[in-house]
N, C-alpha and C positions, 0 to 999 in steps of 0.2 A: 504493500500500500504506500509506503514511503517513496519507493521508486516511481510509482504511478504519479504521485503528487509532484515529484521533482521534474518529471518529463511530460506533464499534462499539456504544455504548449505545443511541442512537436507532435505529440499524439493527436491533439485536436486538429492541427493543420493537416496531418496525414489522413485523418478520417474524412476531412472535407475534400481532399484530393482523390479519395478512393473512388468516387463516382466517375471521375474522368477516366481512370484506368479500366473500370468495369465497362464503361461506354466504348472505349477503344477496342478492347478484346472481344466484346460481344459482336461488334460490327464486323470484324475480320472473320469470325466464325460463320456468320450468316451470309457472306458474300455470294456463294453459289445460289442460295435460295432467293436472295434479293435480285440477282441478275435474271433469273427465270421469271420472277413476278413482274419486274419492271420491263422485261423484254429488251435487255441491253446485253452487250458482250461483258463477260465476267471481269475482264481486265479493265473495262471502262470504269468499273466501280472503284478502282484505285483513286479516282478523282474525288469520290465521296469521302474516302479516307484522308486524302491529302488536303482537301479544302479546309478542313478543320485546322490542320497544322499550318497551312498557308496563312489563314487569318490570324492564327496565334502569332506566328513569326512577324507578320506585318505590324501588329499593334503592340506587341510586347516591349518594343523599345521605349514607349512612352509610359509604361507601367510604373517604373521607378519614379519618374517625375510626378505622375498623378498621385502616387502613394505619399510622396513628400508634401505635395500641395494640399491634399484633402485628408490625409491621415491613412495609414496602412490598414487599420481596422475597418474603417468605413468603406474603403475601396474593396477590400476583400469580401465583405458581406454583400456589397452591391453586385460584385462580379459573380458571386455564387447564385444570386437571384436571376441574373441574366442567363447563366448557364442552364439553370433549371427550366426557365421559360423556353429557351431554345430547344431543349430536349423534347418538350411537349410539341413544339412545332415540327420537329423531325418526325415524330410519330404520326403526324397528320398528312404527310406528303404521299403522293401517288405517282410521281415521275422523278426522273433523275435530276432535272433542273431544280425542282423545288427542294429536293433533299440536299443538293449541293448548297443552295442558298441558306437553308436552315443550319447546316453544318458550319457555314461561315460565321453565323451568329454565335453558335456554340464556341467556336474558336476565339471570337472576340471576348466572350466572358472568361474563357480559360486564360487568355492573354493577361487579364488583370488579376486573375485568381492565383495561378501557379507561382509566378515569380514574386508576387507580393507576399504570398504565404511563406515562401522560403526566406524572403527578406525579413519578415517578422521574427522568424526563428533565429536568423543570423544576428539580428540586432539585439536580441534578448538572451543570447547564450554566451557564456564565458568561452574564450578561445580554447582553453584546455579541454572543454567538454564538447567541442565542435564535432568530433568524430562520433561520439556517443549520440549527440543530437541528430546527426544525419542517419544513424542506425534506427533510432526511434521514429524519425520522420518518415522513413521509407518502408519500415517493416509492416505496419498495418496496411499500407497502400498495396503491398504485394498480394494481398488477398484478392484484389481486383483481377489480375492476370490468372490467379489460381482458380478462382470461382467463376470469373466472367465467361470464359469459353463454354463451360458446361451449362451454366445458367442460361446463357444466350441460346445455346443449342436447344435446351429444353423448352424455353419460352417460344422460340421460333417455330419449333415443331408443333407445339400445342396451341399457340395463340396467333402466330404470324409474326413476321420480323418487326412490324411497327411497334409491337409491345416492348421490344428490347430497350427502346429509348425511354419508356415510361418508368423504368426502374430507377432512373435518376431522380424522380420526384420525391419518393419517400426517403431515399438516401440523402438527397440534398436538403430536405427539411430537417432531418436529424442533425446533419452537419451544421446547418445554419444556427440551430439552437445551441449546440456545443460551442461554436465559434463566438456567438454573441455573449456567452457566459464567461469564456476563459481567455479570450484575446485581450492583451493589455490595451488600455485606452491612451495610446500615445498621441500627443498633440501634433497637429500638422506642422511641418517645418516651413522654412522660407526658401524654396528652391530657386535655382537660377532661372532667368527668363526662358520661356518655352521656345525652342528652335523649330518654328513651323516649317521652314524650308527643308531643314534636315529631316524632319519627320516625313514630309511628303516624298522626298527622295528615297529614304530608307524603306518606307512602307510599300511604295510602288515597285521599287527595285527588288526587294525580297519576294513580294508576291509574284512578280513577273518571272523571276528565276525559277521558283518552285512550281508555279502553274505551268510554265513552258516545259520543264523537264518531266513533270508528272503527266503531261499530255502526249509525250512521245509514243508513237505506236499506232497512230491513225485512228484510235478509238474515240478521241475527244475532238481533235482538230487536225487538219492536214499537217504533215511533217514540216514543211517550210514555215508555217505559221508558228508551230511550237518552238522550232529552233530560233526564229526571229524574236519571239517573246523572251526566250531565255537570254539571248545576246543583249537585248534591250535592258533586261534586268541587271545583267552584269555591268553594263555600261553605266547605269544609274548608280549602282553601288560603288563603282570606281569614283564617280563624281562626288558621291557622299563622303567617301574616305578622304579624298583630297581636300574637301571643304571642312571636314571635321577636325583635321589636324590642328592642334593648338587651341581649339575652342573649348572654353569652360562649360558651355551649354550643350555639348554634343550628347545626344541621347544614347548612341552607341559609340563609346569613346575609344578610339584606337590606341590611345596612350596607355590603356590598361595592359596592353601586351608588353609593356616594359617590365612588368613583373613576370619573371621567368616561369615560376610555377603556375601562374594563371594562364600564360600562353600555352604551356605544355598540357594543362588540364583541358583547355578549350579545344586545341587541335587534336590531341590524342582522343579525347572524349568524343569529338565529332566523328572521327574515323571508326571508333568502336561502336557508336550508336547506329551507324549505317546498317550494320548487321541486324540490329533490333528491328528497325523499320522493315528490312527485307523479309525476315522470317514471319513478321506479322501478316504478310501477304502470302508467302510461299507455303508455310506449314499447313494452313487450312486447305489450300488448293491441293497440296500433295496428298493429304489424308482423304479428302472427299472426291476430287476429280482424278487423282493419280492412282490411289490405292482402292478407290471405290467404297470407302467406309461411310457409315451413317453419320449424320450431323452430330448425334449424341456422342458417338465414339470419338469423332474428331474433336469435339469440345473437351471431352475428358482428357485426351492425350495432350492437347495444346496447353491445358492447365498444369501439366506435370513440370514444365519449365519453371513456372512460378513456385510450385511446391518445392522444387530443388533450391530455388532462391530463398524461400522462407526457412528451409532447414538450416541454412548457414548464416542467415542474417543476424541472429543474436550473437554470433561469435565473430562476425567479420571485423568488428572493431578491435577485438583481441588479436586477430590475425595480423591486422595492420600494425598494432602496437608491437607485436613480437618480431615481425620480419621487415617492416618498413614499407613505404609506399612504392618504391621502384620495383622490388621483387614481386609484390602482390599484383601490380598492374601488368607487368610483363607476363607473369605466369597465367593470370586470369584471362588475358587476351589470347594467349596461345591455346589454352584449353577451349575457349569459345570458338576460335577458328577451326580447331580440330573437330569439334562437334558439328559445325556446318558442313565440313567435308563428309562427315559420316552420314548426314541426312541424305546426301546425294547418292549414297549406295543402297538406300532402303528399297527393297523390291517387293516386300510383302508386309502386311500388318502384323504378322507373327514373327518377324525377324527379332531374334533374342536381344539385340543390342539397341532397339528403338527406345525403350523406356530408359535404360541407362544413359543414352545420349541426351534425352530431354532433361533428365535430372541433373546430369553433370554440367550441361550447358547453363542451367539455371543457377547452379552453385557458382560457376565462374562469373556469370553476369552479376550476381549479388556482391561478390567480393570486389569486382572491378568498379561497379557503380559507387560503392561506399568510399573507396579510395579516391575516385575521380571527384566526387562531390566535395570531399574535404580538401584535397590538395589544391583544387582550383582557387579556393578562397584563403589558402594558408597565409599568404603574404600581403593580402589586400588590407590597407588601413581602413578604419571604420567609415571615413568619409567617402570612400569609393565602393562600399558594399552595395549600395543601391544600383549604381551603374554596372557593377560586376554581375549582380543578379540578373539584370535585364539582358546583358550581352550573353551570359551563360544560357539563359532560357531561349534566346534566339538561336544560338548554336545547336542546342538540343533539338528544337523543333525542325530546324533545317536538316539536320542529319537524319532524323526519322523520316521526313518527307522525301529526301533524296534516296534514303534506303528503300522506301516503297517503290520509287521510280526506278531505282537500280534493279530491284527484283523483277518488276514487270518487264523492263527492257531485257534483262538477262534471260527471262523465260521465253520471250518472243524471239530473241536472237538465237537461243538454243533450238527452238522449234524450226526456225527458218534454215539454220545451218544443217540440220538433220532431216529437212524436208518432212516435218511433222505438222499435224493440224491441231490447233487448240480450239476447243468448243466449250459450251456451257455445261457439258455433261462428261467430257473426257479430256485429259491432258496426258499424253504419253510420258511414262516414267523417264525415258531418256532425256526429255527436255529438262527435267528437274536436276539431273546429274550435273550438267554443265552450268545450270543456273546457280546451284549451291556452290560450285567450285569458284565461279566468278565472284560471288558475294564473299566467300571466305578470304579473298585477297585483302579485304579490309583489315584482317587480323595482323598480318605482317606490317602493314602501314602504321597501324596504331602502336605496335611494339617498337618500331623505330622511333616514334615520337616519345614514348614513355622511357626509352633507354637514355634520353637526355637528362633525366632526373639524377640528382646526386644522392648518396646514402643519407646525408644529413637533411635533405629536403623534407619539410613537414615535421621536423623533430619537436617543434613546440606544440604540435597537436597530439603527440603520442604520450601514453602513460608509462612508457619505458624510457629510462635514461639513455640518451644517445649523445655521444660526444661529437659535436660538429667538426668537420674537417675544414681547416682554413684553406681558402682558395681565392685566386684573383680572376678566375674565369667568370664570364658573364653569359 
């Protein structure tokens, strides 16, 4: 009970974010059913998945400024209300266009909720307890990926896919009550003037990049239009970066990358999270359209990754304390990449190593995420926490979005190179073999980034005495 009282703040935020994770995992499991009901190609529904992430990334840069201007508690509660209302709108849609629009509104609510919730924890947690806070912050939320796929499969089969969005209403109502009771009543700060031009450049740029890349494959828009949209987005982000240098009012402040551990956490975490976005699309399609499993069996298996993560989450802080950030990040990334390669060799639902692969991949994911979330903020001063939380949230959502786009592109490339046909009822297993292999390449990339960490990095966050090594390297 004493531990519960000590960690009531991160646990409250975690429960509020639980509905987001349930929503994301439920949707991925229901994709084949939704495609048949809406009469669209199954891979076109990756746009319904990524629209949420696109809206999130476009609006999250302003979340820190709004939290400072109006108060983090007030913004968090308002954002939760928007998310709940948008979930109800999603349940009312009967075509892909309406669903995409409602998902965009959900993303807007999440853009104010997720980074602001993390900011509340960061601002109210002692630096020595940061790793522990991140463990408590994410542990209850892992119940979403563990329970979401099976609950989504059960609800979709029994009541129809529209009902999967209605689950957010009771969960969100409980989260609102807990948040209103336990979140600290911090007074609004006096933020720097709002950079309207920078916000427009970053919002349109990020949205264009991710919308363009997510549309590749001719399912949403012609290939030239998708490529043109992506190039335009990259151009706008280059303009934003050039303009933001040296500005105190930059919403996404490139000066944060002068902190080496922040830079490593962002770039390494982005590469690592690409695989997370990818398997959110690939695994349900492998189980249902590749192996011919029922939606209930698919949901149960998809949840095993989160169960593996839950099994280690309570010990992940101790593992980081014992071995340090660099070994944990490199080892966890390696195991995750190996599990992705293993998925590409599955040929039957009865293959003996399918369940161990799911559980092991979840364990590696939990260890790596705990270390990434802590090391990213290890050296940020308190006055830069708000901007750091916003930039970190943008990087996370971009990596998940690009991971989904990567998975869809890899699957289509595999089918094209092997002269295979993808339909709403069958995807040949050979297409998945190459797709998982392409996605697994993100592992070595992340390992190279994490290898730049030094043994003493993050020593102030660990509960084990570490003697820093003097160095003049930067």
